[in-house]
PAZAPA-4460 file (N, C-alpha, C; in steps of 0.05 Angstrom, whole numbers, plus 32768, in hexadecimal, padded with zeros to 4 digits):
% residues 81
    n_x    n_y    n_z   ca_x   ca_y   ca_z    c_x    c_y    c_z   seq   type   mol
   7B8C   8EE1   8110   7B72   8ED4   8111   7B61   8EDE   80FA     1      X     A
   7B51   8ECD   80F0   7B3E   8ED4   80DB   7B22   8ECF   80E6     2      X     A
   7B10   8EE0   80DE   7AF4   8EDD   80E6   7AE5   8ED0   80CF     3      X     A
   7AD1   8EC1   80D5   7ABF   8EB7   80C1   7AA4   8EB3   80CD     4      X     A
   7A90   8EBB   80BE   7A74   8EB7   80C6   7A6E   8E99   80C2     5      X     A
   7A6A   8E8C   80D8   7A65   8E6F   80D6   7A48   8E69   80CE     6      X     A
   7A35   8E76   80DA   7A19   8E70   80D3   7A07   8E84   80E1     7      X     A
   79EE   8E84   80D8   79D9   8E91   80E8   79CA   8E7A   80F5     8      X     A
   79C5   8E7C   810E   79B9   8E67   811D   799D   8E70   8125     9      X     A
   7989   8E5E   8123   796E   8E62   812C   7967   8E4E   8142    10      X     A
   795A   8E58   8156   7952   8E46   816C   7935   8E4B   8173    11      X     A
   7925   8E37   8172   7909   8E39   8179   7906   8E3C   8197    12      X     A
   78F0   8E47   81A1   78EC   8E49   81BE   78F1   8E2E   81CC    13      X     A
   7901   8E2E   81E1   7907   8E16   81F0   791E   8E05   81E4    14      X     A
   7927   8E0C   81CC   793B   8DFB   81BF   7958   8E02   81C8    15      X     A
   7968   8DED   81C8   7985   8DEF   81CC   7991   8DE3   81B3    16      X     A
   799F   8DF4   81A2   79A9   8DE9   8188   79BB   8DD1   818B    17      X     A
   79CA   8DCF   81A1   79DB   8DB8   81A6   79E5   8DBA   81C3    18      X     A
   79EF   8DA4   81CF   79F8   8DA6   81EB   7A10   8DB7   81EE    19      X     A
   7A16   8DC1   8206   7A2E   8DD1   820A   7A47   8DC1   81FF    20      X     A
   7A59   8DD1   81F3   7A70   8DC5   81E7   7A88   8DD8   81E8    21      X     A
   7A9F   8DD0   81DE   7AB6   8DE1   81DD   7AC6   8DDA   81C3    22      X     A
   7AD6   8DEE   81BA   7AE7   8DE9   81A3   7AFE   8DFD   81A4    23      X     A
   7B12   8DFA   8192   7B2A   8E0A   8194   7B27   8E27   818A    24      X     A
   7B14   8E2C   8179   7B10   8E48   8170   7AFD   8E57   8183    25      X     A
   7B01   8E71   8184   7AEE   8E83   8192   7AD6   8E89   8181    26      X     A
   7AC0   8E90   818D   7AA8   8E97   817E   7A9C   8EB0   818A    27      X     A
   7A90   8EC0   8178   7A81   8ED7   8180   7A64   8ED3   8177    28      X     A
   7A52   8ED8   8188   7A35   8ED5   8182   7A29   8EF0   8181    29      X     A
   7A1A   8EF6   816C   7A0B   8F0F   8169   79ED   8F08   8169    30      X     A
   79E0   8F10   817E   79C3   8F0A   8181   79B3   8F1E   8172    31      X     A
   79A4   8F14   815E   7993   8F25   814D   7978   8F29   815B    32      X     A
   796C   8F13   8165   7953   8F16   8173   794F   8EFD   8185    33      X     A
   793F   8F01   819A   7938   8EEB   81AC   7946   8EEE   81C7    34      X     A
   7941   8EDA   81D8   794C   8ED9   81F3   7958   8EBE   81F7    35      X     A
   7972   8EBD   81FD   7980   8EA4   8201   798B   8EA1   821D    36      X     A
   798F   8E89   8225   799E   8E83   823D   79B9   8E78   8233    37      X     A
   79CE   8E84   823C   79E9   8E7C   8234   79F7   8E70   824B    38      X     A
   7A03   8E59   8247   7A13   8E4B   825B   7A30   8E4B   8252    39      X     A
   7A42   8E57   8262   7A5F   8E57   825D   7A6D   8E4C   8275    40      X     A
   7A7C   8E37   8270   7A8C   8E2A   8286   7A7B   8E25   829F    41      X     A
   7A62   8E1B   829B   7A50   8E14   82B1   7A40   8E2A   82BD    42      X     A
   7A44   8E43   82B5   7A35   8E5A   82C0   7A21   8E62   82AB    43      X     A
   7A08   8E67   82B3   79F2   8E6E   82A1   79EA   8E8B   82A3    44      X     A
   79E6   8E98   828C   79DF   8EB4   828A   79C7   8EB7   8278    45      X     A
   79B7   8ECB   827D   79A1   8ED2   826B   79AC   8EE6   8257    46      X     A
   79A6   8EE2   823E   79B1   8EF3   8228   799B   8EFB   8216    47      X     A
   7996   8F16   8214   7981   8F1F   8203   7989   8F37   81F2    48      X     A
   79A3   8F3D   81EF   79AB   8F52   81DD   79C9   8F51   81D8    49      X     A
   79D1   8F5F   81C4   79EE   8F64   81BF   79FD   8F4C   81B5    50      X     A
   7A16   8F49   81BE   7A28   8F34   81B5   7A36   8F28   81CD    51      X     A
   7A43   8F12   81C8   7A54   8F06   81DD   7A69   8EF5   81CF    52      X     A
   7A7F   8EF0   81DE   7A95   8EE1   81D3   7A9B   8ECA   81E5    53      X     A
   7A9F   8EB3   81DA   7AA9   8E9B   81E9   7AC5   8E96   81DF    54      X     A
   7AD8   8E96   81F2   7AF4   8E91   81EB   7AF9   8E74   81E4    55      X     A
   7B10   8E6F   81D9   7B18   8E54   81D1   7B16   8E42   81E9    56      X     A
   7B0B   8E2A   81E5   7B08   8E15   81F9   7AF6   8E1B   8210    57      X     A
   7AE6   8E31   820F   7AD2   8E35   8224   7AB9   8E24   821C    58      X     A
   7AAF   8E14   822F   7A97   8E05   822A   7A80   8E18   8229    59      X     A
   7A6F   8E16   8214   7A59   8E29   8211   7A42   8E1C   8203    60      X     A
   7A2A   8E26   8208   7A12   8E1D   81FB   79FC   8E32   81FF    61      X     A
   79E7   8E31   81EE   79D1   8E44   81F0   79B7   8E35   81EF    62      X     A
   79A3   8E41   81FC   7987   8E37   81FB   7974   8E4E   81F9    63      X     A
   7960   8E4C   81E8   794C   8E61   81E4   7939   8E5F   81FC    64      X     A
   7938   8E73   820D   7926   8E74   8223   790F   8E88   821F    65      X     A
   790E   8E93   8207   78F9   8EA7   8200   78E1   8E9A   81F4    66      X     A
   78CD   8EAA   81EF   78B4   8EA1   81E3   78B4   8EA2   81C5    67      X     A
   78C9   8EAE   81B9   78CB   8EB0   819C   78E4   8EA2   8193    68      X     A
   78E6   8E9C   8179   7900   8E91   816F   7917   8EA5   8173    69      X     A
   792E   8E9B   8178   7946   8EAB   817B   7958   8EA7   8162    70      X     A
   7964   8EBD   8159   7975   8EBD   8142   7990   8ECA   8149    71      X     A
   79A6   8EBC   8142   79C0   8EC8   8148   79D4   8EC0   8133    72      X     A
   79E8   8ED1   8130   79FE   8ECB   811E   7A15   8EC0   812F    73      X     A
   7A24   8EAD   8124   7A3B   8EA1   8131   7A53   8EA7   8120    74      X     A
   7A67   8EB5   812C   7A80   8EBC   811E   7A97   8EAE   812C    75      X     A
   7AA7   8E9F   811C   7ABE   8E91   8127   7AD7   8EA2   8123    76      X     A
   7AE9   8EA1   8137   7B03   8EAB   8134   7B16   8E93   8131    77      X     A
   7B21   8E91   8119   7B33   8E7A   8114   7B4E   8E84   810B    78      X     A
   7B62   8E75   8111   7B7E   8E7C   8108   7B80   8E77   80EA    79      X     A
   7B8A   8E8B   80DC   7B8E   8E88   80BF   7BA6   8E75   80BB    80      X     A
   7BA3   8E63   80A8   7BB8   8E4F   80A2   7BCD   8E5B   8090    81      X     A
***
């Protein structure tokens, strides 16, 4: 597996960058600042620190539930060709 930084994501208060989705690669999210609500496979969690990993094909999505913008890094784990 190879890691690659996919992007830095910004979410305004109340924003959901996109609807819950799934894909074949796993992703690790590193929360830089803010408070998010994370939904994984239909279960919702409050997330305000540290990191989390979504495995391949897990449905996931985030929403900023804080009063400030949220900033996070998204790292993909992809199979090297």
